[in-house]
C-alpha positions in Angstrom: -18.5 19.7 21.5 -19.4 21.6 18.2 -21.7 19.2 15.7 -19.3 20.1 13.0 -16.5 18.8 14.5 -18.3 15.0 14.5 -15.9 13.5 11.8 -13.5 16.1 11.5 -11.0 14.4 14.0 -11.5 11.2 12.5 -8.6 9.6 10.4 -10.2 7.5 7.4 -8.2 5.7 4.9 -9.6 7.2 2.0 -9.0 5.6 -1.9 -6.1 8.3 -2.5 -4.5 7.1 1.0 -4.9 3.6 0.1 -3.1 4.1 -3.4 -0.1 5.9 -2.0 0.4 3.2 0.3 0.2 0.8 -3.0 2.4 2.6 -4.8 5.2 2.9 -2.1 4.7 -0.3 -1.4 5.0 -1.6 -5.1 7.7 0.7 -6.1 10.1 -0.7 -3.0 9.2 -4.5 -3.9 10.3 -3.8 -7.6 13.5 -1.9 -6.4 14.2 -4.0 -3.3 14.0 -7.7 -5.1 15.2 -6.6 -8.4 18.5 -4.9 -7.0 18.8 -7.8 -4.8 18.6 -10.4 -8.0 20.7 -8.6 -10.0 23.3 -7.9 -7.4 23.4 -11.8 -7.1 23.6 -12.7 -10.7 26.4 -10.0 -10.9 28.3 -11.7 -8.3 27.9 -14.9 -10.2 29.9 -13.3 -12.8 27.6 -13.6 -15.4 27.9 -11.5 -18.9 25.9 -7.9 -19.0 23.2 -9.3 -21.4 22.4 -12.6 -19.4 22.1 -10.0 -16.4 19.8 -8.1 -18.0 17.7 -10.8 -19.3 17.4 -12.6 -15.9 16.5 -9.1 -14.6 13.6 -8.6 -17.0 12.6 -11.9 -16.6 12.2 -11.1 -12.8 10.5 -8.0 -13.3 8.1 -9.3 -15.4 7.1 -12.3 -12.8 7.1 -9.8 -10.3 4.8 -7.1 -12.0 2.4 -10.2 -12.6 2.3 -11.5 -9.3 2.1 -8.2 -7.2 -1.0 -7.2 -9.7 -3.0 -10.5 -9.3 -1.8 -10.4 -5.5 -3.7 -6.6 -5.4 -6.2 -7.6 -7.4 -7.4 -10.5 -5.2 -6.8 -8.6 -2.2 -9.1 -5.9 -3.1 -12.0 -8.1 -4.3 -11.6 -9.8 -0.8 -11.9 -6.7 1.0 -14.8 -5.6 -1.2 -17.1 -8.8 -0.6 -16.0 -8.6 3.1 -17.2 -4.9 3.3 -20.5 -5.9 1.1 -21.5 -8.3 3.6 -20.9 -5.9 6.5 -23.0 -3.7 4.7 -25.8 -6.3 4.1 -25.5 -7.2 7.4 -26.3 -3.6 8.5 -29.3 -3.2 5.9 -30.9 -5.8 8.0 -30.3 -4.8 11.4 -31.5 -1.5 10.5 -34.8 -3.1 9.2 -35.3 -5.9 11.8 -33.9 -4.2 14.9 -34.4 -0.4 14.5 -34.8 0.1 18.1 -31.5 -1.6 18.8 -29.6 0.3 16.1 -31.0 3.7 17.2 -29.5 3.0 20.7 -26.1 2.1 18.9 -26.2 5.2 17.0 -27.1 7.4 20.3 -24.0 5.8 22.2 -21.7 6.6 19.5 -22.4 10.1 19.9 -22.4 9.9 23.3 -19.1 8.6 23.4 -17.8 11.5 21.5 -19.3 14.2 24.0 -22.0 15.4 22.5 -25.1 16.6 25.1 -28.6 15.1 25.3 -29.9 17.8 22.8 -27.6 17.5 20.3 -27.6 13.5 20.4 -31.6 13.2 19.9 -31.0 15.8 16.9 -27.9 13.8 15.6 -29.7 10.6 15.9 -33.0 11.7 14.6 -31.2 13.0 11.4 -29.3 9.7 11.1 -32.2 7.6 11.6 -34.6 9.3 8.9 -32.7 8.2 6.1 -31.8 4.2 5.7 -29.3 4.6 3.4 -27.6 7.4 5.3 -28.3 5.4 8.7 -26.5 2.2 7.4 -23.7 4.5 6.1 -23.4 5.8 9.5 -23.0 2.4 11.0 -20.5 1.3 8.4 -18.3 4.2 9.3 -18.6 5.3 13.0 -19.4 1.2 14.3 -16.9 -0.9 11.8 -14.7 1.8 10.6 -15.7 1.1 7.0 -16.0 4.5 5.6 -18.4 4.7 2.6 -15.8 5.3 0.0 -13.6 2.2 1.0 -14.8 0.3 -2.1 -11.7 0.1 -4.7 -11.7 -1.5 -8.6 -10.0 -4.3 -8.4 -8.4 -4.0 -11.8 -7.5 -0.2 -10.5 -5.6 -1.5 -7.8 -3.5 -4.5 -9.4 -2.6 -1.8 -12.3 -1.5 0.7 -9.7 0.7 -2.0 -8.3 1.8 -3.4 -11.4 3.4 -0.2 -12.5 4.8 0.6 -9.5 6.4 -2.5 -9.5 8.0 -1.6 -13.0 8.9 2.1 -12.1 10.9 0.5 -8.8 12.6 -2.4 -10.9 14.3 0.5 -13.5 16.9 2.0 -11.5 18.7 -1.5 -11.0 17.9 -2.6 -14.3 18.8 0.7 -16.7 22.8 0.4 -16.2 22.8 -2.9 -17.8 21.0 -1.5 -20.8 24.2 1.3 -21.1 27.0 -0.6 -20.1 28.4 -3.7 -21.2 30.6 -4.3 -18.4 28.8 -5.9 -16.0 30.9 -4.3 -12.8 30.7 -0.9 -13.8 26.6 -1.4 -14.4 26.7 -2.9 -10.6 28.1 0.0 -9.2 25.5 2.4 -11.0 22.8 0.0 -10.5 23.6 -0.1 -6.3 24.1 3.9 -6.2 20.5 4.6 -8.5 18.7 1.9 -6.1 20.2 3.4 -2.8 19.2 7.2 -4.4 15.8 5.9 -5.2 14.9 4.1 -2.0 16.3 7.2 -0.2 13.8 9.1 -2.3 11.0 6.9 -1.9 11.4 7.3 1.9 11.1 11.2 1.5 7.7 10.7 -0.2 6.6 8.3 2.5 7.6 10.7 4.9 5.8 13.5 3.2 2.6 11.7 2.9 2.7 10.3 6.6 4.1 13.6 8.3 7.0 12.0 10.0 10.5 12.9 9.6 11.8 12.7 6.5 15.8 11.6 7.2 14.6 8.6 9.1 12.0 7.4 6.8 14.5 7.6 4.1 17.7 6.0 5.8 14.6 3.4 6.7 14.5 2.5 3.0 17.9 3.0 2.5 18.6 0.2 4.8 16.0 -2.3 3.4 17.5 -1.9 -0.3 21.0 -2.3 1.6 20.1 -5.7 3.2 18.8 -6.5 -0.8 22.6 -5.8 -2.0 24.1 -7.7 1.1 22.2 -10.4 0.5 22.5 -10.5 -3.4 26.1 -10.1 -3.1 26.3 -13.3 -0.7 23.8 -15.4 -2.6 25.9 -14.8 -5.7 29.2 -15.6 -4.7 27.8 -18.5 -3.0 25.9 -19.9 -6.1 29.2 -18.6 -8.0 31.3 -21.2 -6.6 28.6 -24.0 -6.2 27.3 -23.8 -9.9 
């Protein structure tokens, strides 16, 4: 096995990949949740401006909730990563021979020859920082660049939710007739969902049409649930 291919075949979660995941998740959450709410409120026979106010309030709540959720989850993940790194630092200093054998075992499992293993292990263990980084990535699956800034993650998620909320909200800013606005909201939501599915497929390198249909189905379920809930509440209240 070539030394140059040591890490080339490993797939890691880079910051860019995680940002894309947050964007897709945030846009989809904003799109689906706000579409469901807008459709439900319209089905309950409220006026267009009332529907718009309810939608905007929901967007604000979803933006804050999802943004803070992203902040807390990122902060918790960072704390876990740093705790694991501290443990690896301690082990490298306290039980170096055991840690060296683990390095050798990792390279052995990757198919390197005995000579290559000895050379690579000497290189890795010659620098404690490099050694710890190696153990974090190869043993624990935590790459060096895994730490994300919590507030950046929160900002990305919040903006994504807002972007996803625009298609179902925008028609109610234009049309005074709630039924006309509803039709446009559903149409825009479906097109946006399909486009989001295609974007996800491009990143994940999967079938674009399958991903697009999946996202449309999810948005469609939100529409059906929203209409059902709206009619039900309209009869009850």
